[in-house]
DRENMAR-114956 format. One record per residue (C-alpha): residue number from 1; residue in one letter; x, y, z. Coordinates in steps of 0.05 Angstrom, whole numbers. Layout:
+-----+--------+--------+--------+--------+
! num ! residu !      X !      Y !      Z !
+-----+--------+--------+--------+--------+
! NUM !      A !      X !      Y !      Z !
...
+-----+--------+--------+--------+--------+
***
This chain:
+-----+--------+--------+--------+--------+
! num ! residu !      X !      Y !      Z !
+-----+--------+--------+--------+--------+
!   1 !      X !      0 !      0 !      0 !
!   2 !      X !     23 !     70 !    -15 !
!   3 !      X !     12 !    129 !     31 !
!   4 !      X !      1 !    197 !      2 !
!   5 !      X !     33 !    246 !     50 !
!   6 !      X !      9 !    310 !     17 !
!   7 !      X !    -25 !    357 !     66 !
!   8 !      X !    -90 !    360 !     26 !
!   9 !      X !    -98 !    284 !     19 !
!  10 !      X !   -121 !    240 !     76 !
!  11 !      X !    -68 !    190 !     99 !
!  12 !      X !   -122 !    139 !    116 !
!  13 !      X !   -170 !    139 !     57 !
!  14 !      X !   -136 !    185 !      6 !
!  15 !      X !   -197 !    231 !      4 !
!  16 !      X !   -191 !    307 !      1 !
!  17 !      X !   -181 !    344 !     66 !
!  18 !      X !   -196 !    415 !     88 !
!  19 !      X !   -156 !    462 !    132 !
!  20 !      X !   -197 !    467 !    196 !
!  21 !      X !   -150 !    511 !    237 !
!  22 !      X !    -78 !    534 !    246 !
!  23 !      X !    -47 !    538 !    314 !
!  24 !      X !     19 !    543 !    350 !
!  25 !      X !     60 !    481 !    368 !
!  26 !      X !    119 !    479 !    415 !
!  27 !      X !    104 !    552 !    430 !
!  28 !      X !    138 !    572 !    365 !
!  29 !      X !    112 !    539 !    301 !
!  30 !      X !     48 !    557 !    265 !
!  31 !      X !     19 !    490 !    242 !
!  32 !      X !    -41 !    476 !    198 !
!  33 !      X !    -89 !    419 !    215 !
!  34 !      X !   -128 !    384 !    160 !
!  35 !      X !   -191 !    341 !    168 !
!  36 !      X !   -213 !    289 !    118 !
!  37 !      X !   -279 !    304 !     84 !
!  38 !      X !   -295 !    229 !     83 !
!  39 !      X !   -269 !    193 !    145 !
!  40 !      X !   -257 !    255 !    188 !
!  41 !      X !   -185 !    235 !    205 !
!  42 !      X !   -148 !    296 !    231 !
!  43 !      X !    -75 !    306 !    211 !
!  44 !      X !    -25 !    362 !    215 !
!  45 !      X !     14 !    389 !    157 !
!  46 !      X !     79 !    352 !    144 !
!  47 !      X !    111 !    351 !    214 !
!  48 !      X !    178 !    384 !    203 !
!  49 !      X !    185 !    396 !    279 !
!  50 !      X !    188 !    323 !    302 !
!  51 !      X !    263 !    320 !    315 !
!  52 !      X !    255 !    376 !    366 !
!  53 !      X !    190 !    347 !    393 !
!  54 !      X !    225 !    281 !    407 !
!  55 !      X !    288 !    309 !    439 !
!  56 !      X !    261 !    267 !    497 !
!  57 !      X !    223 !    204 !    475 !
!  58 !      X !    174 !    211 !    533 !
!  59 !      X !    145 !    281 !    536 !
!  60 !      X !    149 !    321 !    601 !
!  61 !      X !     74 !    332 !    608 !
!  62 !      X !     56 !    258 !    606 !
!  63 !      X !     40 !    257 !    680 !
!  64 !      X !    -10 !    200 !    669 !
!  65 !      X !     41 !    148 !    648 !
!  66 !      X !     38 !    106 !    712 !
!  67 !      X !    -37 !    113 !    722 !
!  68 !      X !    -48 !     93 !    649 !
!  69 !      X !     -5 !     31 !    656 !
!  70 !      X !    -40 !      9 !    719 !
!  71 !      X !   -110 !     18 !    690 !
!  72 !      X !    -91 !    -13 !    622 !
!  73 !      X !    -59 !    -73 !    655 !
!  74 !      X !   -124 !    -91 !    691 !
!  75 !      X !   -170 !    -79 !    632 !
!  76 !      X !   -123 !   -118 !    586 !
!  77 !      X !   -119 !   -175 !    636 !
!  78 !      X !   -193 !   -187 !    626 !
!  79 !      X !   -190 !   -177 !    550 !
!  80 !      X !   -132 !   -225 !    541 !
!  81 !      X !   -160 !   -276 !    589 !
!  82 !      X !   -229 !   -277 !    557 !
!  83 !      X !   -212 !   -268 !    483 !
!  84 !      X !   -140 !   -291 !    469 !
!  85 !      X !   -123 !   -337 !    527 !
!  86 !      X !    -67 !   -342 !    578 !
!  87 !      X !    -19 !   -389 !    542 !
!  88 !      X !      5 !   -346 !    483 !
!  89 !      X !     62 !   -297 !    476 !
!  90 !      X !     46 !   -223 !    476 !
!  91 !      X !     84 !   -161 !    454 !
!  92 !      X !     80 !    -90 !    480 !
!  93 !      X !     98 !    -49 !    419 !
!  94 !      X !    126 !     21 !    432 !
!  95 !      X !    131 !     -3 !    503 !
!  96 !      X !    167 !     57 !    533 !
!  97 !      X !    205 !     42 !    596 !
!  98 !      X !    177 !    -28 !    601 !
!  99 !      X !    127 !    -14 !    657 !
! 100 !      X !     68 !    -48 !    623 !
! 101 !      X !    109 !   -109 !    602 !
! 102 !      X !    134 !   -119 !    673 !
! 103 !      X !     65 !   -112 !    704 !
! 104 !      X !     34 !   -162 !    655 !
! 105 !      X !     89 !   -212 !    669 !
! 106 !      X !     77 !   -203 !    743 !
! 107 !      X !      4 !   -219 !    730 !
! 108 !      X !     23 !   -282 !    692 !
! 109 !      X !     22 !   -265 !    618 !
! 110 !      X !     83 !   -281 !    575 !
! 111 !      X !     95 !   -210 !    552 !
! 112 !      X !    155 !   -181 !    515 !
! 113 !      X !    177 !   -110 !    502 !
! 114 !      X !    195 !    -71 !    438 !
! 115 !      X !    211 !      3 !    429 !
! 116 !      X !    267 !     28 !    384 !
! 117 !      X !    265 !     98 !    413 !
! 118 !      X !    262 !     88 !    489 !
! 119 !      X !    307 !     54 !    540 !
! 120 !      X !    279 !    -10 !    569 !
! 121 !      X !    285 !      1 !    644 !
! 122 !      X !    233 !    -44 !    677 !
! 123 !      X !    230 !   -105 !    630 !
! 124 !      X !    303 !   -119 !    616 !
! 125 !      X !    314 !   -190 !    594 !
! 126 !      X !    246 !   -194 !    560 !
! 127 !      X !    259 !   -156 !    496 !
! 128 !      X !    226 !   -176 !    431 !
! 129 !      X !    258 !   -235 !    396 !
! 130 !      X !    248 !   -240 !    321 !
! 131 !      X !    237 !   -315 !    330 !
! 132 !      X !    174 !   -302 !    370 !
! 133 !      X !    103 !   -306 !    342 !
! 134 !      X !     53 !   -266 !    383 !
! 135 !      X !    -19 !   -280 !    399 !
! 136 !      X !    -32 !   -206 !    404 !
! 137 !      X !      3 !   -139 !    407 !
! 138 !      X !    -12 !    -82 !    455 !
! 139 !      X !      8 !    -11 !    438 !
! 140 !      X !    -14 !     48 !    481 !
! 141 !      X !    -14 !    121 !    461 !
! 142 !      X !     23 !    108 !    396 !
! 143 !      X !    -28 !    116 !    339 !
! 144 !      X !    -32 !    191 !    348 !
! 145 !      X !     44 !    195 !    336 !
! 146 !      X !     44 !    160 !    268 !
! 147 !      X !     63 !    206 !    211 !
! 148 !      X !     43 !    151 !    162 !
! 149 !      X !    -12 !    110 !    196 !
! 150 !      X !    -18 !     55 !    143 !
! 151 !      X !     57 !     43 !    140 !
! 152 !      X !     61 !     39 !    216 !
! 153 !      X !      2 !     -8 !    221 !
! 154 !      X !     35 !    -53 !    169 !
! 155 !      X !     96 !    -57 !    215 !
! 156 !      X !     54 !    -77 !    276 !
! 157 !      X !     17 !   -130 !    236 !
! 158 !      X !     83 !   -165 !    222 !
! 159 !      X !     80 !   -186 !    295 !
! 160 !      X !      6 !   -204 !    302 !
! 161 !      X !    -62 !   -194 !    269 !
! 162 !      X !    -92 !   -178 !    337 !
! 163 !      X !    -77 !   -108 !    364 !
! 164 !      X !   -102 !    -76 !    428 !
! 165 !      X !    -86 !     -2 !    428 !
! 166 !      X !   -106 !     64 !    460 !
! 167 !      X !   -116 !    132 !    431 !
! 168 !      X !   -166 !    187 !    448 !
! 169 !      X !   -220 !    199 !    396 !
! 170 !      X !   -234 !    267 !    366 !
! 171 !      X !   -302 !    292 !    392 !
! 172 !      X !   -358 !    297 !    340 !
! 173 !      X !   -356 !    372 !    346 !
! 174 !      X !   -284 !    390 !    330 !
! 175 !      X !   -254 !    426 !    390 !
! 176 !      X !   -216 !    491 !    380 !
! 177 !      X !   -141 !    485 !    394 !
! 178 !      X !   -145 !    510 !    465 !
! 179 !      X !   -206 !    467 !    482 !
! 180 !      X !   -177 !    396 !    479 !
! 181 !      X !   -115 !    373 !    516 !
! 182 !      X !   -102 !    315 !    469 !
! 183 !      X !    -78 !    361 !    413 !
! 184 !      X !    -13 !    361 !    454 !
! 185 !      X !      7 !    429 !    427 !
! 186 !      X !     60 !    439 !    481 !
! 187 !      X !    100 !    377 !    460 !
! 188 !      X !     82 !    372 !    386 !
! 189 !      X !     81 !    296 !    383 !
! 190 !      X !      7 !    284 !    368 !
! 191 !      X !      2 !    291 !    293 !
! 192 !      X !    -51 !    240 !    275 !
! 193 !      X !   -119 !    243 !    311 !
! 194 !      X !   -172 !    191 !    300 !
! 195 !      X !   -246 !    181 !    307 !
! 196 !      X !   -286 !    116 !    303 !
! 197 !      X !   -298 !    124 !    228 !
! 198 !      X !   -224 !    133 !    211 !
! 199 !      X !   -206 !     72 !    253 !
! 200 !      X !   -261 !     32 !    219 !
! 201 !      X !   -234 !     51 !    151 !
! 202 !      X !   -163 !     33 !    174 !
! 203 !      X !   -185 !    -35 !    199 !
! 204 !      X !   -223 !    -50 !    135 !
! 205 !      X !   -161 !    -36 !     93 !
! 206 !      X !   -129 !    -96 !    128 !
! 207 !      X !   -191 !   -140 !    132 !
! 208 !      X !   -193 !   -133 !    208 !
! 209 !      X !   -252 !   -128 !    255 !
! 210 !      X !   -255 !    -64 !    297 !
! 211 !      X !   -282 !    -57 !    367 !
! 212 !      X !   -279 !      3 !    413 !
! 213 !      X !   -282 !     15 !    488 !
! 214 !      X !   -278 !     90 !    495 !
! 215 !      X !   -204 !    105 !    486 !
! 216 !      X !   -184 !     31 !    482 !
! 217 !      X !   -192 !     -4 !    415 !
! 218 !      X !   -183 !    -72 !    383 !
! 219 !      X !   -163 !    -92 !    313 !
! 220 !      X !   -170 !   -167 !    305 !
! 221 !      X !   -180 !   -224 !    256 !
! 222 !      X !   -225 !   -256 !    307 !
! 223 !      X !   -300 !   -249 !    308 !
! 224 !      X !   -315 !   -230 !    379 !
! 225 !      X !   -369 !   -268 !    416 !
! 226 !      X !   -436 !   -231 !    409 !
! 227 !      X !   -441 !   -225 !    485 !
! 228 !      X !   -374 !   -188 !    486 !
! 229 !      X !   -397 !   -144 !    429 !
! 230 !      X !   -457 !   -123 !    471 !
! 231 !      X !   -410 !   -109 !    529 !
! 232 !      X !   -365 !    -66 !    485 !
! 233 !      X !   -424 !    -21 !    469 !
! 234 !      X !   -439 !    -10 !    543 !
! 235 !      X !   -417 !     57 !    569 !
! 236 !      X !   -381 !     27 !    630 !
! 237 !      X !   -350 !    -33 !    595 !
! 238 !      X !   -279 !    -13 !    615 !
! 239 !      X !   -301 !     -7 !    688 !
! 240 !      X !   -331 !    -77 !    685 !
! 241 !      X !   -267 !   -106 !    654 !
! 242 !      X !   -225 !    -69 !    705 !
! 243 !      X !   -265 !   -100 !    762 !
! 244 !      X !   -267 !   -168 !    731 !
! 245 !      X !   -191 !   -172 !    730 !
! 246 !      X !   -190 !   -181 !    806 !
! 247 !      X !   -232 !   -244 !    799 !
! 248 !      X !   -189 !   -271 !    742 !
! 249 !      X !   -121 !   -259 !    774 !
! 250 !      X !   -125 !   -321 !    819 !
! 251 !      X !   -129 !   -363 !    756 !
! 252 !      X !    -62 !   -335 !    731 !
! 253 !      X !      7 !   -353 !    756 !
! 254 !      X !     54 !   -295 !    766 !
! 255 !      X !    120 !   -297 !    730 !
! 256 !      X !    155 !   -251 !    779 !
! 257 !      X !    195 !   -305 !    815 !
! 258 !      X !    207 !   -350 !    754 !
! 259 !      X !    232 !   -289 !    716 !
! 260 !      X !    282 !   -275 !    771 !
! 261 !      X !    307 !   -346 !    768 !
! 262 !      X !    313 !   -346 !    692 !
! 263 !      X !    351 !   -280 !    692 !
! 264 !      X !    400 !   -306 !    745 !
! 265 !      X !    418 !   -367 !    703 !
+-----+--------+--------+--------+--------+
***
């Protein structure tokens, strides 16, 4: 697949876009934002400022990093347990410092870490091995960073056709630049902003099913059980999955001690 990276062409569906606003990024650059007239995907002009934006791979204002990992680990425990099982290998793609990978291994899932831009601090010894085949991939707060979404999704699909990911969705009424924190104007890293329609189109391009739980989403080859599909439409589905994880944890065997033994040998 080829991605057209011209400002006036949508990077998801190649439809025309329109300039919806121009605003300041990194307190210095005037940047135009374009929204697709078909799938409503919102993208910046060609992001020439990224080298400066990524002078640190983890941006200073991401104060929710630990809270997000703790919440996501519990919700994903239920999703993985109920949909993909406990015996497979899993990969956290763009895994940052390795916090999520370590937590999921502590819970009992055979998780591995991959991130070419960030130092693995918490999950050392469990880096991605090219020999591995993964049941599913998790990737949190990465889709909004992709300059070329289709190319990046192709990379992830090399590891698994089942992807659990998080990204905030653009509200139906497009917020002005100062009205929505997720634009990330102060750090300049959020250059690709999705809504349900753009994610549906993206999934369809790769013949994947798409399910959404607020800011948590699933691309998968699997047809989810109709009961789970009903759950996914429920407003408080994430809360239910979060709570359910406490009942499922006793059925999992933590890898904390066995990991220590394997790393000592």
